[in-house]
DRENLO-96154 format. One record per residue (C-alpha): residue in one letter; x, y, z. Coordinates in pm, whole numbers, plus 50000, padded with zeros to 5 digits. Layout:
AXYZ
...
END
This chain:
M499935001349988
R501325034049910
L499525061650082
F499975097949988
I499185120850278
H498315155150157
A499165175450467
L499815212750346
G496935226150576
A498785213550892
S500765241351015
A499825244551377
G497975229351676
G495585195951577
G497225194951256
L500795189151348
T499925169851657
Y498265143351405
L501335140251192
R503705138651467
N501935109851622
A500105090551345
I503065089051089
P505515067551325
H502695041451335
L502225041350962
A505845040250911
S506065009451132
R504064990150866
P506614972450667
D503864967850392
T503285002950369
E504975033450192
I504065067850286
V504665099950092
V503615132050269
L502995166150108
A503755190850385
G504345226250420
R507585239650605
A506325237650948
A505215202150917
S508025188750750
V510035196151056
A507615176651286
I507545146351049
P509705118451207
S511925104150939
A511685065650840
D513045045250539
N509365041350437
V508445077950472
Q509055103950202
V508575140550260
L507545162049950
D507935200350024
S505685220249802
G507805249149781
T505195272849822
E503735293350110
Q500895309749952
G497575320650099
S494715292150162
F492785300949849
S495705302049622
R497045269249772
F493905254249742
W493885259749353
W497565247549353
E496535217649505
Q493795209749257
K496135213848966
E499455198049109
I498455168649346
P496785146949074
K500155149648895
L502065138449213
L499575111949269
R500465096048925
K504295104248975
T504515085349289
G502195058149211
A500015062949509
D497235037949575
V495015060449827
L495055097349880
L494625107550231
S493585144750240
A494465154650603
G493335190550596
N489405197750578
F489555198150202
A489685171949917
V491385170949584
W488425173649357
N489945152449078
S491845128349233
P492895097849020
V493145075149300
P490425068649574
Q490395095749866
I489935094550212
L489095130350357
L489895139450738
S487575167150814
R488275180451161
N487335215951154
S484035223351317
L484415263651221
Y482615257750915
T479545243851082
S479585264351407
A476685288951436
D478465301851733
F481705309951542
S479855328651275
R477955349851540
D481165355051708
L482955369351411
L480165392551340
R480095404851692
R483765410851674
R483085427651316
D485795405551196
Y483965404850828
S486905393850620
L487345361950833
W483505356950845
V483445356750463
D486685336050443
T485155309550692
R481915309850459
V483645304650132
K485845275450302
A482545259950441
V481125257550089
L484625242049960
A484655220050288
R481065206650214
K481865199249847
S485035182149970
I482945157250168
Q480875150149849
R484045143549658
A485825119549870
Q485115083749894
V485155084050255
T485115109750503
V486595105250838
A485845126651165
P487535125251483
S484555120951718
E481085105951686
A479855139951800
F481585158751507
A480645130051276
S477005133651362
E477245170151290
L479005165750949
R476305137850849
G473355165450904
W475415193450738
S476585174850427
G473935147650371
R476815121450335
Q477995094250550
V480875100750758
V483105076550975
A483975084951325
L487475073051406
H489045087751738
H492585104151716
G494975084151928
F497315089252209
D500335072652297
Q501125076052695
E504545063052701
V505665085952398
F503955115552555
H505405113152880
R508855102252774
D511065130952740
D512905137353073
N514545171852981
P513245199153235
L511665229753128
P513865259452993
V515025277953285
P512655310753209
L509475289053193
S510205269253506
Q510965301253684
K507475316053574
L506025286753718
K508045286154042
E506685322154088
T503035305254106
E504205281654384
G501945277654666
V498535289654458
A496025266354261
R497175264253894
L494465264053643
L495925252753295
F494455260552949
V496745247252628
S496095266052315
H497305294952100
Y494875321552109
N491875318751872
Y488335331251901
Y486535297651916
R488405286052227
N486665311552396
F489455330152600
E487175358752702
T484565335552912
L487515319753085
F489175354753170
R485775365553324
G485645333053514
I489245338653657
A487795375353774
L485015358453949
L487205332554112
K489605360254242
Q486735377254407
R485095345654547
L488255325954638
S489805353054883
S491075328555113
K493075308754819
K494915323854547
I494715308754192
K496475315453862
L495715308953503
V498545292653315
L498395298052922
T500555281252645
C500325313852450
E501265350752481
L498585380152383
A501215405852274
S501065413751928
G503035391851680
K503185364951940
N500545342551831
P500245323051510
G497355328051256
S495075357051203
Y493115361351525
R493385395251702
T494665396452031
A494085432652122
D490565428452291
A491735398652498
S494625418052639
A492605448552702
L490015424152890
L492815414553114
R493465449153180
N489865459853267
L489395426853482
D492505436453656
I493685399553631
E497005406753436
Q498985394053742
D496735362753777
V497265350253428
V500595334753332
Q501605336752949
L504235309752914
G504025312152527
R504525280852316
I505715250352464
A507625223352282
Y505155190752246
P507875168652405
M507765190552723
L504065197152756
H503755166653006
H505745187053263
L503525215353243
Y500445194353288
R501985178453590
S502975212553731
C499175223753750
D496235215653940
I493215216553719
Y492705219253343
V490055238053211
T488865244552857
P486135268552776
A486095263652388
Y482425267952241
T483245241251969
E485495215151904
T486235184051711
F488255162151932
A490165181652220
H493625165052243
P494705185052548
I491675169352741
V493285133752681
E496885148752782
A495425165053105
M493715130253211
S496795111053117
S498845135253330
G496505132953633
L494465165753620
P490925168453695
V489075185253412
V486705213453383
A485255217353040
S482585235152862
D479535213952801
L479945203252463
A478945166752338
V482405162952192
H484015171352548
R481495145452705
E482605119652456
I486225124552489
S486135127652857
G483975096152927
G482235120353163
A485625123153373
A485235163353417
L482895187653567
F480995207853279
F479735242453272
E477655262553014
R480215275552763
F479335311052754
S479035317153131
P481805327053354
E479555322653656
D479025284453585
L482635280653508
S483675297453834
D480955275454026
K482625244253884
V486225252253960
I485195261454324
Q483415228154356
L486455212254233
V488795233354475
D486925227154759
S486595190054720
P489805169354758
A487685138554718
L486005152254391
Q489645159554265
A490865123454342
E487735107454176
L488185127353853
R491795119353853
E491165084853848
K488355084253603
G490515104553377
L493505083353395
K491255051453306
Q489525070452996
S492925082352868
V494045047452779
N490865042552566
F493135063052292
S495365046652092
W497195057051784
K498195024051689
N494425014851675
H493725047251497
V496085037951214
E494965001851185
R491445013751113
L492655042350889
L494615013550663
E491654990050667
I489655017750503
S492375024550276
T492614989950170
D488834986650118
I488485013949892
A491765007349694
T490424971449652
T486884982649543
R488565004749287
L490324973749168
END
């Protein structure tokens, strides 16, 4: 089996996490050859192996220019490399693929009414238009692919209703041993920042800044916690920085920075910036509670990472969060800072509840396996390649 992975859309976050973890398991199969078409950021993250060939597109075009480049050039590359199956890993299909195609659809922004309303509220009209156009392309992509795969049943169900097509739910994986393997300490500047928060309850949120992760509700919740937990100090630890130019992507951080100042919680929020993936487990284990206020998600890898690291989880009440956590979390209404603060206080005040969620989370985290994910993906690949023959 020669699998061609179209990964030009993987530049940060979940896309890189997918490549970094799935490709080693694909490469471990001696009967499988992998060709990966990736941008520069992803090329660095892809582990090397004898049966893995990485192609650099040599282009850093904008998303729409890149889309048209893909439609023209990828069919040529598929023929040239003798691919049996195309795996399009970035939400958009190659419309005239000469080989059977699996589409990985993992972007809920195209289906989220909350995100659309949020963009209009922020008057980010250019991003609203951009998202609407991409939504059309994403829906048509589902119709073009032989098989569409979503990372959770919750999102697969959403896509079925949105596209009118069948969608396969296949959980992303998690390798506990790999995630916790790196013994190198955090860099001194980061460990020093964490040391300054000793003796307080540390709430962790792992994400670069973007609108749908709903940082503003989290910040308002922290302000309420600061008032309500007068006898116990808390700190919110972020893996991003809100300063101009410090955040990847096109999301504007100025309003979030202003909100921190207006709520008078700048000193209560520790902005670590990006943490190298192999070192993330040190950060999880340095904190007390994992919290995610996202108003839309498709899988939520950090919840699995947090559970595996023994952190109790407080999450916005989304179907996907309930599915991935297996109920090993406390849930709050996604736009309610009051409910968020209630759930955090409930957890802070109850060591027994913390222990219960830790135990449930550790058990739930072992249910995710990249090995199982890749095996099922190759089964699907073999099925559609055989059907073509």
